[in-house]
C-alpha positions as a Python dict, from the first residue, in 0.01 Angstrom:
ca = {
    (1, 'X'): (0, 0, 0),
    (2, 'X'): (190, -233, -195),
    (3, 'X'): (556, -289, -8),
    (4, 'X'): (891, -406, -174),
    (5, 'X'): (890, -712, 14),
    (6, 'X'): (563, -796, -108),
    (7, 'X'): (646, -680, -437),
    (8, 'X'): (955, -947, -414),
    (9, 'X'): (689, -1225, -292),
    (10, 'X'): (509, -1183, -584),
    (11, 'X'): (799, -1144, -839),
    (12, 'X'): (883, -1481, -679),
    (13, 'X'): (592, -1667, -717),
    (14, 'X'): (584, -1538, -1092),
    (15, 'X'): (924, -1695, -1138),
    (16, 'X'): (878, -2001, -974),
    (17, 'X'): (568, -2112, -1178),
    (18, 'X'): (720, -1987, -1495),
    (19, 'X'): (1022, -2195, -1387),
    (20, 'X'): (764, -2486, -1279),
    (21, 'X'): (562, -2468, -1642),
    (22, 'X'): (914, -2525, -1806),
    (23, 'X'): (994, -2815, -1596),
    (24, 'X'): (657, -2951, -1656),
    (25, 'X'): (710, -2897, -2055),
    (26, 'X'): (1068, -3051, -2073),
    (27, 'X'): (906, -3358, -1849),
    (28, 'X'): (649, -3399, -2087),
    (29, 'X'): (830, -3383, -2355),
    (30, 'X'): (1127, -3603, -2281),
    (31, 'X'): (883, -3883, -2218),
    (32, 'X'): (690, -3829, -2540),
    (33, 'X'): (722, -4155, -2766),
    (34, 'X'): (843, -4048, -3073),
    (35, 'X'): (937, -4297, -3389),
    (36, 'X'): (1310, -4346, -3442),
    (37, 'X'): (1211, -4186, -3791),
    (38, 'X'): (1237, -3832, -3638),
    (39, 'X'): (1608, -3877, -3528),
    (40, 'X'): (1770, -3517, -3510),
    (41, 'X'): (1468, -3285, -3590),
    (42, 'X'): (1092, -3395, -3509),
    (43, 'X'): (812, -3330, -3277),
    (44, 'X'): (1018, -3286, -2957),
    (45, 'X'): (1228, -2962, -3099),
    (46, 'X'): (988, -2714, -3024),
    (47, 'X'): (856, -2822, -2709),
    (48, 'X'): (1207, -2846, -2585),
    (49, 'X'): (1265, -2478, -2663),
    (50, 'X'): (970, -2328, -2493),
    (51, 'X'): (1049, -2537, -2204),
    (52, 'X'): (1385, -2423, -2245),
    (53, 'X'): (1305, -2089, -2284),
    (54, 'X'): (1042, -2115, -1992),
    (55, 'X'): (1297, -2221, -1782),
    (56, 'X'): (1556, -1959, -1829),
    (57, 'X'): (1295, -1671, -1783),
    (58, 'X'): (1190, -1830, -1498),
    (59, 'X'): (1556, -1872, -1355),
    (60, 'X'): (1597, -1461, -1450),
    (61, 'X'): (1293, -1368, -1305),
    (62, 'X'): (1396, -1578, -964),
    (63, 'X'): (1710, -1397, -968),
    (64, 'X'): (1606, -1050, -1016),
    (65, 'X'): (1312, -1133, -741),
    (66, 'X'): (1565, -1212, -491),
    (67, 'X'): (1895, -1015, -591),
    (68, 'X'): (1771, -706, -826),
    (69, 'X'): (1600, -428, -845),
    (70, 'X'): (1227, -420, -830),
    (71, 'X'): (1076, -413, -1130),
    (72, 'X'): (748, -183, -1045),
    (73, 'X'): (858, 6, -706),
    (74, 'X'): (522, 184, -733),
    (75, 'X'): (298, -164, -762),
    (76, 'X'): (194, -335, -1087),
    (77, 'X'): (38, -112, -1306),
    (78, 'X'): (-173, -328, -1589),
    (79, 'X'): (-280, -142, -1918),
    (80, 'X'): (-651, -308, -1894),
    (81, 'X'): (-725, -179, -2247),
    (82, 'X'): (-429, -334, -2413),
    (83, 'X'): (-495, -636, -2192),
    (84, 'X'): (-885, -662, -2350),
    (85, 'X'): (-769, -616, -2712),
    (86, 'X'): (-504, -911, -2681),
    (87, 'X'): (-717, -1134, -2495),
    (88, 'X'): (-1001, -1051, -2769),
    (89, 'X'): (-760, -1098, -3045),
    (90, 'X'): (-671, -1455, -2892),
    (91, 'X'): (-1035, -1574, -2848),
    (92, 'X'): (-1108, -1443, -3230),
    (93, 'X'): (-812, -1644, -3367),
    (94, 'X'): (-940, -1943, -3163),
    (95, 'X'): (-1293, -1905, -3316),
    (96, 'X'): (-1169, -1868, -3684),
    (97, 'X'): (-867, -2087, -3688),
    (98, 'X'): (-1053, -2414, -3809),
    (99, 'X'): (-1289, -2189, -4046),
    (100, 'X'): (-1002, -1935, -4181),
    (101, 'X'): (-725, -2110, -4106),
    (102, 'X'): (-384, -2028, -3940),
    (103, 'X'): (-269, -1778, -4195),
    (104, 'X'): (-587, -1549, -4127),
    (105, 'X'): (-657, -1624, -3803),
    (106, 'X'): (-309, -1543, -3673),
    (107, 'X'): (-272, -1235, -3857),
    (108, 'X'): (-563, -1110, -3711),
    (109, 'X'): (-417, -1195, -3370),
    (110, 'X'): (-119, -1018, -3480),
    (111, 'X'): (-289, -689, -3566),
    (112, 'X'): (-478, -708, -3257),
    (113, 'X'): (-167, -733, -3053),
    (114, 'X'): (24, -467, -3296),
    (115, 'X'): (-229, -206, -3224),
    (116, 'X'): (-278, -337, -2838),
    (117, 'X'): (105, -235, -2791),
    (118, 'X'): (73, 119, -3017),
    (119, 'X'): (111, 44, -3379),
    (120, 'X'): (-149, 278, -3547),
    (121, 'X'): (-23, 182, -3899),
    (122, 'X'): (-290, -87, -3943),
    (123, 'X'): (-208, -215, -4312),
    (124, 'X'): (168, -243, -4254),
    (125, 'X'): (85, -436, -3927),
    (126, 'X'): (-140, -651, -4137),
    (127, 'X'): (104, -706, -4405),
    (128, 'X'): (390, -792, -4149),
    (129, 'X'): (136, -1046, -4008),
    (130, 'X'): (14, -1187, -4310),
    (131, 'X'): (432, -1236, -4411),
    (132, 'X'): (507, -1369, -4061),
    (133, 'X'): (260, -1641, -4046),
    (134, 'X'): (254, -1746, -4416),
    (135, 'X'): (634, -1797, -4357),
    (136, 'X'): (615, -2001, -4046),
    (137, 'X'): (280, -2187, -4197),
    (138, 'X'): (530, -2292, -4477),
    (139, 'X'): (801, -2394, -4248),
    (140, 'X'): (592, -2603, -4067),
    (141, 'X'): (360, -2764, -4344),
    (142, 'X'): (671, -2805, -4593),
    (143, 'X'): (966, -2753, -4412),
    (144, 'X'): (890, -2995, -4109),
    (145, 'X'): (593, -3202, -4262),
    (146, 'X'): (358, -3071, -3942),
    (147, 'X'): (27, -2963, -4070),
    (148, 'X'): (-151, -2623, -3971),
    (149, 'X'): (-500, -2559, -4075),
    (150, 'X'): (-548, -2438, -4404),
    (151, 'X'): (-919, -2337, -4304),
    (152, 'X'): (-1245, -2531, -4421),
    (153, 'X'): (-1329, -2218, -4655),
    (154, 'X'): (-1003, -2227, -4868),
    (155, 'X'): (-1030, -2605, -4823),
    (156, 'X'): (-1362, -2586, -5020),
    (157, 'X'): (-1254, -2342, -5257),
    (158, 'X'): (-939, -2565, -5312),
    (159, 'X'): (-1108, -2852, -5361),
    (160, 'X'): (-1082, -3156, -5096),
    (161, 'X'): (-804, -3353, -5309),
    (162, 'X'): (-562, -3015, -5323),
    (163, 'X'): (-589, -2902, -4974),
    (164, 'X'): (-465, -3253, -4797),
}
């Protein structure tokens, strides 16, 4: 049987791991060599934001584990079917991202995660996924000058000169 003490220990371990991951990302990002051309916004911005977010979430989970209400009084309950759908969506995205590109592969992942969380309006979920992933693609490729993959299928359709 799961006790309150073991749940607090588990939540403390989770908070510590998240906090440690945040520290690792911030530390590695701080030591990253970046040219002086990237003064304000450059390749360090997003890793620092992710690291800061992990530090905040880790600290909040630790605080809650030590001083707050236990999140799952009856023990940890995992929705295995939702977990499996998200895991399959992630694997599919990893397998397809080079061939089909960022927009399509990440839209598939978005639709899978939306379905796992209970969305049953599949077309609307796919449309929202396309819009969001296309927006991220445009921001990264044209706003920040970082390149997300177009996909070899589309590079062949566009011709090698236009895809670069």
